[in-house]
N, C-alpha and C positions, 0 to 999 in steps of 0.2 A: 504493500500500500504506500509505503514511504517513497519507493522508487517511482511509482506512478504519479504521486503528487509532485515530486521533483521534475519529472518529465513534463507534467502539465504546466508547472510554473515556467519551465524553460520555453515551452511553446508559446505561452502567453507573453513572455518577454520578447521572444523572437518574432512575433507576428508583424510589428511595424517594420522591422528590418527586412523580412521576407517580402512584405508588400511593396516597399519602396524599391528594392532591388529588382523585383519582378516588373515593376512599372518602368524602370529604366531599360530593361530588356525590351519592353513593349514599345517605348519611344525609339529605341535603336532600330527595331524591326521596321517601324514606320519610315524612318529615314532611308533605310536600304531599299524597301519595296517602292517607295516613292521615287527614289533615284532611278531604279530600273524602269518604272513606268514613264518617267520623263524622257529617259534615253530612247525609249521606243516610240517617241513622238506624241505622247499625250499632252494636250495643252494644259498648263498649270491653272489657267482660268477655269476651265471645265472641271478640273480636279477639285478646286476649291468649292465649286457649286455642289458637286456630288458628295464631297466630304461632309459638308454641313447639312445637306439634305438627309444623309444617313444619321448624323448626330441628332438632328431635330426629331426624326422618326423614332429614335431609340429613347430619348429623354422625355418626350412629350407624355407618354402614358404614365410614367412614374410621377411627373410633375402634376398632372391632372388629378391623380388619385391621392397621392401622399400629401399634397399641399393645398387641397381644396378648401380647408378651413382657415388657413393662415395667409392665403394669397391676398395682398392688398389691391386696392383699385389703382388703375394706371391713370395718372394725371398727364397733362400735356408736357410738363417739365420732365417727368420720368420717361415718357415716350421719346422725347428728344435725346435723353441720356442713353436709352437703349439703342436708338438709331445711330448715335455716334459710336457706341460700343461695337455694334455690328460693323461699322465702317472701319474702326481701328483694328479689331481683331481678325475676323474672318476675311475681310476684303484686303486691307493694306498689308497687314502682317503676313498672312498666309501667301498672298500672291508674290510679294517681294521675297519672302523666304524661299518659296519654291523656285523663283527665278534665280536667286542667288545660289541655291542648291544645284540648279542645272548648269550654271557657269563654273562651279567649284567642285566640291566633293562633300559627301556626308560627314566625314571627320572634320573638315574645315568649317562646315556650317554649324555643327554641334559646338565646336570650340568658340565660334563667334557668339553663339547663343548664351554662353556663360557670362557675357557682358550684362545680361539682364538685371541681376541684383544691383550691380554698381550703377547702371543707368537709372534704375528705379529710385535708388537712393538720391541721386542728383536731382531728379525731378521732384521727389518728395521734399527736399530742402528748398527748392525754388517755390514750391506750392505751400511752404510753411507747415508741412506735415511732419517734418523732422527738424529738431532744434539742435544746432551745433554749438557745443561748448568746447573749444579747442584746449582748454585746461585739463580735460578728462582724457584718459588714455583711450577709451572706447571710441570717442569722436575722432581722435587722431588715427586710430586703426581704420575707421571707415573711410576717411579722406585718403589715407595712403593706399588702401586697397583699391579704391576707385581709380586713382592715378595709375597704379600698376596694371589694372585691368585694361584701361584705355591704351596704355603703352603696349601691352601684349597684342591687342587687336590691331594697332597700327603696324606692329612688327609683322604680323601675319599678312597684312594687306600689302605692305610695301616690299617685303623681302620673302623670296621663295626659297632660294638656295638649292642645294643638291638633293637628289633623291636618297632617302634613307631606306635601304632594302631590308626587309624582315627576313629572318633566316628560313622561313617556310615558303617564301615567294617563288624561289626557283624550283621547288618541288610541286607546288600546287598549280602554278601558272607558268610553266617553263617557256611557253611561246612568247609571253609578254615580259619575261624577266630580263632586265637590262642591268648589268652590274654597275656601271658607272655613268649612266645617262644623266644629262642635265637639260635635255630638250624640253621645251614647253609644248604641251598638247595643243593642237590647233583649234580644238573645239572648246577651249576653256579660256575665259577672260577673267583672271583672278581679281584684278583691281575692280572691274565692274561688278563682279559677284560679291566682293567684299562690301562695296558701297550699298548694294541692294540688301545685304544681310544686316548692315548697320541700321539702315532705314527700317527694316522689319523689326529689329530689336527695339528701336525707339518707339515704334507704334505699339509694340507689345507692352512696353513699360508704361506708355500713356494709357493703355487699356487697363492695367492694374490700378493706376491712380484714379481713373474715373470709376472703375468698378467699386473701389473702396468707398467712394462718395455715394454711389447709387445704392449700395447695399444697406446704407444707413436708413434710407427711406423705403426701399423695396425689400422687405425682410423675408422673401421667399427665394432662397438661392437657387434651388433646382428650377423653379419657374423662370427666374431671371436668365439662367443659362439657356433654357429652351427658347426664350424669346430672342436672346442675342443670336443664337444659331439660326433661328428662323429669319430674323431680319438680315443677318449676314448672307443667307441663301438668296433672298430676294435681291439684295444689292449686288451680289456676285453674278447673278443672272444678267442684270443690266450691264455690268462691266464686261461680261463675256460677249454680249451682243455687240457692244461697241468695239471691242478689241479683236474679236474673231468673226469674220464674215463668211466663213465656209460652213455650211450646215453639217458636213460630215464630221466636224470636230466633236459634235455631241454624241456621236455613235460610240456605244460601249457594249461590249459583249462579255461572255464568261471568260475573261482573260486577266492579265496582270493589271489592266486599268481598273477593272471592277474591284479586284482585290485591294488595290492601293486606296481607292475611294472608301470602300467599306471598312478596311482596316483602320485607316486614319480617322474616320468618323466615329466608329464604335469604340476602338481602343483609346485613341489619343484625345478624343473630344467628349466621350461619355464615361467609360470606365475610369479613365484617369482622373476626372473631376471628382468622382465618387470616392475612389481610393484615397486621393490626396485630402479630401475633406475629413475622412475618418481618421487618418493618421495625424493630420494637423490638429484635430480636436483633442487627441491624447498627448501628442509630443510637441506641438507647436510648429510654426512655419519654418523656423531655423532648421529643425530636423529634416523637414521635407526638402528644403532647398539644398541642403548639404550633399545630397546624392546626385545632383545634376552633373558634376564632372565624371561620374561613373558612366553615364551614357556616352560621353565622348570616347572613353577607352573601349567600351563595347563596340561602338560603331567603327572605330579604327581597326579593331581585330576582325570584325565581321566584313567590313569593306575590303580589307586585304584578302580575306579568304574568298568571298563571293564575287566581288567586282574587280579583283586584281588592282585595287586602288593604290596609287603611288602616294607615299607620305614624304613630305619635304621637310628639310631642316628648319626653315622659317616657321612652318606650321607647328613643329614640335616645340621650338623655343617660345613662340607666341602662346601656345596652349599652356605651357608651364607657368608663364607670367600671369595668364588669365586665371588659372586655378589658384595661384598664390594670392592674387588680389581678391578673388572671390572669397576665399576662406578668411582673409583679413576683414573684409566687410561683414561676413557672417559672424566672426568672433566679436566684432564691435556690437552687432545687433544682439548677440546672445548676452553679452555683459549688460547692455542696456535693458534687456528684458529681465535679467536677474535683479538688477538694481531697482527697477520699477516694482518688481514683485516684493522685494524687501521693504520698499517704501510703503507699499500697500498694506503689508503685514503690520508694520509699525503704526500706520494710521488706524488700522482696524483695532489694534491693541489699545491705542489711546482712546478711541471711541468707546470701547468696552469699559475701560477704567472710568471715563467720564460718566458713562451711564450708571456704573456701579456706585460712584460717589454721589451722583444725583439721586439714585435710587435709595442709597443709605440715608441721606438727609431726609428724604421723603418718609422713609420708614420710621426714623426717629421722631419726626414731627407728628406722624400718625399715632405713634405710641404715646407721646405726651398728651395729645388731644384725647385719646382714649382714657388715659389715667384721669384727666380732668373731668371727663364726663362720667367716669365710674366711681369717683370718690363719694358722692352723696348716696349712691346706691349701696356702697360697701358698709356704711355706718348709719343705719336707719334709727330714728328716735320714736319711741312708743310711750304713751301716757298710761301708767299702771297704778291703780288705786288698791292699796292693801293695808291692813292694820299694822301699825308699827308698835313694837313692844316698848313700854316705858321703862326708864331706869328704876332700880330698886328703891331709892330714897323717895322718888316721886310717887312710887306706888304705895309706900307706907303712909305718906302724907295724905294721899287720896282716900285712905280708909278711915282716918280720924273723923269723929262726929263734928 
């Protein structure tokens, strides 16, 4: 029994780790499958439409049933916020990200996506959601981490370097293995792809900032996600009609294109939101974000195996800087969270003490009032008439004639 209880406790402790690691594998698979689909000629505009159509279809039933009692009414201001959220996330972020992925590689795109926490921090400071006190170490760590992350992204953008060959490349893909090649692939424009990825990351950071504001007023997160995906689907259809003029781009069969759209919509836009919400509720956002560099490592290995992807020296150096900066920012946020938690505990203790002192004074006052009211009742007076015995001398005198 003791062994079973230990095993159960171990599983309970390991659940958040297993969930987040599995989620990173899911994200990595999305990058690989999407890359294959784009290489086969699928339009990324159409892919965004189908992806969020799948996401809406999967989330809608759960949102309708589970949040039917807590779903607030949609005012005009909330509708406009949802409209902008659909424009920032599904339309701008996804289209620019897929375009950048097409020009670069899955590993490079994942590494550039690690700029998201640092970019979100900068935007939160500008919007006065974050307060900087440079006298504190945690604020210095966040600023330094942001600078290092930006430096890593610039290094990956401006410097490519030589090809770093993995030891398994010549065995798995011997026809594409080049021991000392430094040639640039003709179908890749790394600078253009980097700029597109930076714009996508900026739009995604803006999405988080606006989502934080919207969720304070619209307190049904699953319904909000469904509405954003639905609005993004409609906007993506309009964008696709403007950018793609050939009707055959909408054609999709039971092939890699359908798999990419369904996988990205169900895994990356539906299951991922649910799993992240559960883990974030127990462990906090810092725990969830800390696993993002793992996706880059998984994608690099899977891309090398499946796509014979070439890994360049500039990409490795830039990725190292981005990860270092990312963890510096996360450490600062973690310290800020712990300090705030301690301050809340101290304030709660002070409130309890004040309430106890006020309650004690009230109790003493009530006791005094009760004693005052109880004194007459405790000593009642009664008039009793009874014969009183006379002293002996008085009794003798009373008998004389």
